[in-house]
N, C-alpha and C positions, 0 to 999 in steps of 0.2 A: 519479386519480393526479397529481401533478404533472408539467406538461411543463419539457425543460430549458430553462434559459435561454440567449439569446444572450449568449454570452462576451464580455468585454469587452477589447481588445487594448490592450497599453500600448503608451507613445509608441516611436518608431522609434529613439530614443536608448536603450533598455532592450535593444534585441533583442541576442541573443548567438548568433552562428553556431555550430553544432553543433560545430565543430572546436575552439572556444575554449571550450566549455561547462565549467565543473567538474565536472559530473555525465557526462561522456561515459565515464568508466569504468565508468559503471553502465547506460547507456542504449544507445541502437541503435548509436552511433558507434564503439563499443568494436568492431565488427566489420569497420569501413571503413578503407580507406586515403584518403589528401586528395582524390584525384580523386574516389572513389565518394562523400566525405564531401560535397562539391559539389553531387551530384546529389541528395542526401539533403536538403540546405539547400535546394533549389529549390522542393521540395515541404512542409516542414515551416512550417506555422503556430504560430506563436513567442508566446509571452508572452501568452495570454489570461488575463485576471484573471477569477476565480470569487469572490465573496465567501460569507462563513461562511455555511453551511446552503443554499445554491442548488446545483441538479442540474448536474450534468456531461453527463449523460445518464440516462434513464427503461428500467426492463425492459420489452424488447417493443417499444421504438422502434427503426426502421431501424438497422441497425448501418453506419456510414460511415467512422469513426474511431476511431483510438485515440487516448488520451493519455499525454503522459509528464509528470509531477508535477515541475515543476523548484524550487517551493516550497510550503511548507503541508502539506496532510495530505487525502486522499480515504479516505472509507467507501465499499466496496458492500456492498450487500443485496439480497435477493429477498423478493416477498411470498410466501408459504406460501398453501398452499390454503385455510387456514381465514382467511386475511387479515391475517395478522400478519407484521411485518418481521422477518426473521432478517438480522443483519450478517455478510456472508461474508468481507470482508477489510478491511485498511487497509493504504494505499499511502500511502508517504512520497518526498521528491526521488530523483530516479534509477529511480522504478518506473514500469512501463508498466499503464494501466487498461486494459481492456476486450477484452486478449486471449482472456478466455474466450469471448468470442462468433466468433473467427476462422473456425469452421466455419459461421456463422450469417448469415442475413439480417438478426434480429434484436439487441438487447442481451439477454444472458442474465441482467443485473442493472441494478441503479440504483445511479448513482456521486454522491455528495452532498460537496461540500466540509465539512470539519471546522474550518476557520480560513479567512482568506484565502489564497487559492492563486493560483500561476499554473502555467499547463499549457502545453507545446507539443502542439497538434492534427496527426497524422499520419493524411491520407486514406488509406484503405483501398484505393481501388482502385488509387492513386498508389504504394501501399506494395508491392502482388501485383507490380505492373508493375516495380519494382525488384528484387523478389526473384528475378524470373526471370532478371536480366543480373547480379546480384551472389551468387554464391555463399557468399561470407564474411556477408552479411546473411541470406540463407536457413538457414545454420546457424545465426546468434544467434538468429532469429527461434523455430527449432525449442528450442532452447537454454530461452528466456526461456518458451516454452510448456511446455515440461517442469518448471521452477521452478513453474508454477501448476498443475501436478498434483501436484508435491511437496508444496506447502504446504496442498493441499486435503487430501493424505492425512496432513500433521499434524496439520491442524485436527480430523480424524476422530478422530485419537491422543487429542489433547489434551481434545477433549469426553467421550472414554470414560475419563479419569482420575475415581478414586474420589472425590478431594476437591477442594475449592475452593483449598485452600493450592497444589496440585501445578499446577493449571490458571493461577492467576494468576503463580506463580515461573515457571512456562515462557514464559506471555506477556511477563514482565519481559525475560527473559533472551533474548527472540527480539527484543525491541525494541533490546537493550543491544548484540546482534550487528549490526542495521541501522543503528545509530547510526555502530558504529566502521566498518563498510565506507565511510559517509559522511565519514570523517576528524573526527569528531565525539566527543565525551567518552561511552564506552560505560558509563560509571557514575554520571553526573550528566546528566540531561534532562529535558525538558517533556514530559509523555506528550500528544499530540496529541488523545487522545480523553477523552470523560467517564465516570464512572464507571458511565453507565447504559448507556453505548455499551460497555463491558468487559462489565458484565452482560449483555448483549444476547448479544455474541460469543461468552462462554463457558458460556451456559445457566445462567448463576446469578442470582440475585437482587440486586438493587441494596445491600439491608442486607448482605449476605451478603460483596461485595464490600468494602464500608467495613470491616466487619469485620476481614477477612482484612488489608488494609492497616495498620489500626489494633494487629493480632496482631504482623505483620512489624515494626513500627516498635516495638513494646515488646521483640522477641526481639532486635533489635539487629540485622535482616538489610537494613533501608532506612530511610531518613529522608524522609518525605513533608511536603510542603506545598502542598494543592490538589493541583495538577497536576505541581509541581517535586518529581522525584525524584530520591534518591541511594543507590546500591546500596551497601551497606556492606559485606557479607558475600556475594560470587557464589558462592562454594566451598559456603555452607550452601543458599544457592537451589537450586544445582545438584544438590546431594544432594536436596532436595526434589522438584525438577522431575523427576529420574530414578527418584525412589522407587518409582512405581507401576510404572515398565517393567522395573525389576530385580526385581519383587514374582514 
Protein backbone atom coordinates (compact mmCIF):
# COMPACT_ATOMS: atom_id res chain seq x y z
CA UNK A 1 0.00 0.00 0.00
CA UNK A 2 1.28 3.45 -0.86
CA UNK A 3 2.40 5.59 2.01
CA UNK A 4 0.88 9.08 2.47
CA UNK A 5 2.82 11.82 0.74
CA UNK A 6 4.32 14.81 2.49
CA UNK A 7 1.89 17.57 1.62
CA UNK A 8 3.41 20.77 0.31
CA UNK A 9 2.43 24.05 1.85
CA UNK A 10 1.47 26.97 -0.35
CA UNK A 11 3.06 30.36 -0.01
CA UNK A 12 2.18 32.48 3.02
CA UNK A 13 0.51 34.98 0.72
CA UNK A 14 -2.21 32.44 -0.18
CA UNK A 15 -3.09 31.48 3.38
CA UNK A 16 -6.44 32.72 4.61
CA UNK A 17 -7.67 32.89 8.17
CA UNK A 18 -10.66 30.66 8.95
CA UNK A 19 -12.62 33.80 9.73
CA UNK A 20 -12.32 35.07 6.17
CA UNK A 21 -12.45 31.76 4.31
CA UNK A 22 -15.32 31.58 1.82
CA UNK A 23 -16.07 28.02 3.01
CA UNK A 24 -16.50 28.90 6.68
CA UNK A 25 -20.26 28.34 6.43
CA UNK A 26 -19.60 24.66 5.65
CA UNK A 27 -16.56 23.91 7.80
CA UNK A 28 -15.69 24.02 11.52
CA UNK A 29 -15.76 27.85 11.90
CA UNK A 30 -19.54 27.78 11.48
CA UNK A 31 -19.78 27.00 15.20
CA UNK A 32 -17.36 29.63 16.53
CA UNK A 33 -17.36 33.26 17.57
CA UNK A 34 -14.45 35.57 16.69
CA UNK A 35 -12.36 34.84 19.81
CA UNK A 36 -12.81 31.08 19.38
CA UNK A 37 -11.96 31.46 15.71
CA UNK A 38 -8.60 32.91 16.67
CA UNK A 39 -7.84 29.84 18.79
CA UNK A 40 -8.71 27.58 15.88
CA UNK A 41 -6.49 29.67 13.60
CA UNK A 42 -3.54 28.90 15.88
CA UNK A 43 -3.80 25.13 15.38
CA UNK A 44 -4.87 24.81 11.72
CA UNK A 45 -2.13 24.14 9.18
CA UNK A 46 -3.45 25.80 6.04
CA UNK A 47 -3.21 25.35 2.32
CA UNK A 48 -1.37 22.07 1.95
CA UNK A 49 -1.21 21.24 -1.75
CA UNK A 50 -1.78 17.64 -2.86
CA UNK A 51 -1.33 16.68 -6.48
CA UNK A 52 -3.77 14.48 -8.37
CA UNK A 53 -3.37 10.82 -7.44
CA UNK A 54 -1.40 11.47 -4.25
CA UNK A 55 -2.48 10.12 -0.88
CA UNK A 56 -3.64 12.35 1.97
CA UNK A 57 -3.56 9.38 4.36
CA UNK A 58 -3.78 5.60 4.11
CA UNK A 59 -5.99 2.99 5.73
CA UNK A 60 -4.62 1.77 9.09
CA UNK A 61 -2.04 4.58 9.28
CA UNK A 62 -1.86 6.40 12.65
CA UNK A 63 -4.76 8.84 12.96
CA UNK A 64 -3.30 12.24 13.79
CA UNK A 65 -5.26 14.79 11.74
CA UNK A 66 -8.50 15.62 10.01
CA UNK A 67 -8.41 17.54 6.75
CA UNK A 68 -10.75 20.25 5.49
CA UNK A 69 -10.93 20.41 1.70
CA UNK A 70 -10.35 23.97 0.52
CA UNK A 71 -10.24 23.35 -3.23
CA UNK A 72 -10.22 20.32 -5.48
CA UNK A 73 -11.71 16.95 -4.52
CA UNK A 74 -10.77 13.81 -2.58
CA UNK A 75 -12.05 10.25 -2.64
CA UNK A 76 -11.94 7.84 0.28
CA UNK A 77 -11.74 4.09 -0.07
CA UNK A 78 -11.18 0.91 1.90
CA UNK A 79 -9.44 -2.30 0.91
CA UNK A 80 -11.81 -5.23 1.29
CA UNK A 81 -10.88 -8.66 2.66
CA UNK A 82 -10.45 -9.85 -0.93
CA UNK A 83 -7.91 -7.09 -1.54
CA UNK A 84 -10.13 -4.94 -3.76
CA UNK A 85 -10.60 -1.19 -3.43
CA UNK A 86 -14.09 0.02 -2.55
CA UNK A 87 -14.68 3.76 -2.83
CA UNK A 88 -16.66 5.01 0.17
CA UNK A 89 -17.07 8.73 -0.49
CA UNK A 90 -16.22 11.87 -2.43
CA UNK A 91 -15.24 15.05 -0.62
CA UNK A 92 -15.50 18.57 -1.99
CA UNK A 93 -14.53 22.07 -0.76
CA UNK A 94 -15.87 22.64 2.76
CA UNK A 95 -15.98 18.92 3.63
CA UNK A 96 -13.92 17.39 6.45
CA UNK A 97 -12.07 14.17 5.64
CA UNK A 98 -11.12 11.71 8.36
CA UNK A 99 -14.01 12.10 10.78
CA UNK A 100 -14.83 8.41 10.40
CA UNK A 101 -11.66 7.68 12.43
CA UNK A 102 -12.39 9.95 15.40
CA UNK A 103 -12.97 7.00 17.74
CA UNK A 104 -9.90 5.04 16.61
CA UNK A 105 -6.13 5.29 16.68
CA UNK A 106 -5.79 4.53 12.98
CA UNK A 107 -7.47 5.72 9.80
CA UNK A 108 -10.50 3.67 8.83
CA UNK A 109 -9.98 4.44 5.14
CA UNK A 110 -7.52 5.87 2.63
CA UNK A 111 -7.90 9.30 1.04
CA UNK A 112 -6.56 10.30 -2.37
CA UNK A 113 -6.74 13.56 -4.34
CA UNK A 114 -8.88 13.32 -7.49
CA UNK A 115 -7.30 16.53 -8.81
CA UNK A 116 -4.87 19.14 -7.57
CA UNK A 117 -6.29 19.81 -4.12
CA UNK A 118 -5.69 22.22 -1.26
CA UNK A 119 -6.47 21.09 2.29
CA UNK A 120 -6.25 22.54 5.79
CA UNK A 121 -4.85 20.09 8.32
CA UNK A 122 -6.37 20.01 11.81
CA UNK A 123 -4.31 18.00 14.34
CA UNK A 124 -6.67 15.77 16.32
CA UNK A 125 -4.95 16.29 19.67
CA UNK A 126 -5.35 20.05 19.32
CA UNK A 127 -8.93 19.68 18.12
CA UNK A 128 -9.81 17.56 21.16
CA UNK A 129 -8.44 20.25 23.47
CA UNK A 130 -10.53 22.92 21.75
CA UNK A 131 -13.65 20.78 21.90
CA UNK A 132 -13.40 20.61 25.71
CA UNK A 133 -13.37 24.40 26.08
CA UNK A 134 -15.71 25.32 23.21
CA UNK A 135 -19.21 23.79 23.58
CA UNK A 136 -20.24 25.17 20.20
CA UNK A 137 -17.37 23.39 18.49
CA UNK A 138 -18.20 20.14 20.28
CA UNK A 139 -21.80 20.38 19.12
CA UNK A 140 -20.69 21.08 15.56
CA UNK A 141 -18.30 18.12 15.53
CA UNK A 142 -21.14 15.85 16.67
CA UNK A 143 -23.30 17.32 13.93
CA UNK A 144 -20.64 16.59 11.30
CA UNK A 145 -20.21 13.06 12.58
CA UNK A 146 -23.96 12.49 12.44
CA UNK A 147 -23.83 13.65 8.83
CA UNK A 148 -21.17 11.01 8.19
CA UNK A 149 -23.50 8.35 9.60
CA UNK A 150 -26.41 9.65 7.55
CA UNK A 151 -24.26 9.64 4.40
CA UNK A 152 -23.34 6.01 5.09
CA UNK A 153 -27.01 5.12 5.44
CA UNK A 154 -27.81 6.96 2.21
CA UNK A 155 -25.06 5.04 0.45
CA UNK A 156 -26.51 1.76 1.70
CA UNK A 157 -29.91 2.76 0.32
CA UNK A 158 -28.34 3.91 -2.94
CA UNK A 159 -26.52 0.60 -3.44
CA UNK A 160 -29.71 -1.35 -2.69
CA UNK A 161 -31.57 0.26 -5.59
CA UNK A 162 -32.51 -2.11 -8.39
CA UNK A 163 -31.41 -0.15 -11.44
CA UNK A 164 -28.27 1.61 -12.57
CA UNK A 165 -30.42 4.54 -13.71
CA UNK A 166 -31.71 5.12 -10.18
CA UNK A 167 -28.23 4.99 -8.68
CA UNK A 168 -26.70 7.40 -11.18
CA UNK A 169 -29.67 9.79 -11.00
CA UNK A 170 -29.34 9.87 -7.20
CA UNK A 171 -25.61 10.56 -7.43
CA UNK A 172 -26.08 13.43 -9.89
CA UNK A 173 -28.75 14.98 -7.67
CA UNK A 174 -26.53 14.62 -4.60
CA UNK A 175 -23.70 16.42 -6.39
CA UNK A 176 -26.16 19.10 -7.52
CA UNK A 177 -27.19 19.75 -3.91
CA UNK A 178 -23.59 19.88 -2.76
CA UNK A 179 -22.62 22.37 -5.46
CA UNK A 180 -25.64 24.51 -4.53
CA UNK A 181 -24.53 24.59 -0.88
CA UNK A 182 -21.19 25.94 -2.10
CA UNK A 183 -22.98 28.74 -4.00
CA UNK A 184 -22.11 27.17 -7.34
CA UNK A 185 -24.42 26.17 -10.14
CA UNK A 186 -26.55 23.16 -9.19
CA UNK A 187 -27.32 22.36 -12.83
CA UNK A 188 -23.99 22.83 -14.64
CA UNK A 189 -20.79 21.48 -13.11
CA UNK A 190 -17.71 19.35 -13.69
CA UNK A 191 -17.68 15.88 -12.18
CA UNK A 192 -14.67 15.64 -9.85
CA UNK A 193 -14.44 11.89 -10.39
CA UNK A 194 -13.90 9.66 -13.44
CA UNK A 195 -16.46 7.17 -14.75
CA UNK A 196 -14.52 4.23 -13.27
CA UNK A 197 -14.69 5.86 -9.81
CA UNK A 198 -18.44 6.35 -10.22
CA UNK A 199 -18.78 2.70 -11.21
CA UNK A 200 -16.78 1.53 -8.20
CA UNK A 201 -18.73 3.75 -5.80
CA UNK A 202 -22.13 2.64 -7.12
CA UNK A 203 -21.29 -1.04 -7.56
CA UNK A 204 -21.67 -0.94 -11.35
CA UNK A 205 -19.56 -1.80 -14.39
CA UNK A 206 -17.84 1.11 -16.12
CA UNK A 207 -19.60 0.19 -19.36
CA UNK A 208 -22.96 0.40 -17.57
CA UNK A 209 -22.18 3.88 -16.27
CA UNK A 210 -21.25 5.06 -19.78
CA UNK A 211 -24.43 3.56 -21.27
CA UNK A 212 -26.63 5.24 -18.65
CA UNK A 213 -25.03 8.63 -19.24
CA UNK A 214 -25.63 8.20 -22.98
CA UNK A 215 -29.22 7.12 -22.32
CA UNK A 216 -29.85 10.13 -20.05
CA UNK A 217 -28.48 12.40 -22.75
CA UNK A 218 -30.64 10.84 -25.46
CA UNK A 219 -33.69 11.23 -23.20
CA UNK A 220 -32.96 14.92 -22.71
CA UNK A 221 -32.24 14.58 -18.99
CA UNK A 222 -28.63 15.77 -19.13
CA UNK A 223 -25.99 17.12 -21.48
CA UNK A 224 -22.59 15.55 -21.03
CA UNK A 225 -19.20 16.31 -22.54
CA UNK A 226 -16.65 14.25 -20.70
CA UNK A 227 -16.87 15.39 -17.09
CA UNK A 228 -18.82 18.54 -17.97
CA UNK A 229 -22.43 17.85 -16.94
CA UNK A 230 -25.58 19.93 -17.33
CA UNK A 231 -28.77 18.72 -15.66
CA UNK A 232 -31.51 19.60 -18.13
CA UNK A 233 -34.52 17.95 -16.46
CA UNK A 234 -34.01 17.78 -12.70
CA UNK A 235 -37.65 16.84 -12.05
CA UNK A 236 -37.34 13.72 -14.18
CA UNK A 237 -34.08 12.79 -12.47
CA UNK A 238 -35.72 13.23 -9.07
CA UNK A 239 -38.62 11.01 -10.07
CA UNK A 240 -36.20 8.38 -11.32
CA UNK A 241 -34.07 8.51 -8.16
CA UNK A 242 -37.15 8.14 -5.95
CA UNK A 243 -38.75 5.43 -8.04
CA UNK A 244 -37.35 2.49 -6.13
CA UNK A 245 -37.96 4.13 -2.72
CA UNK A 246 -41.64 4.58 -3.62
CA UNK A 247 -42.05 1.01 -4.85
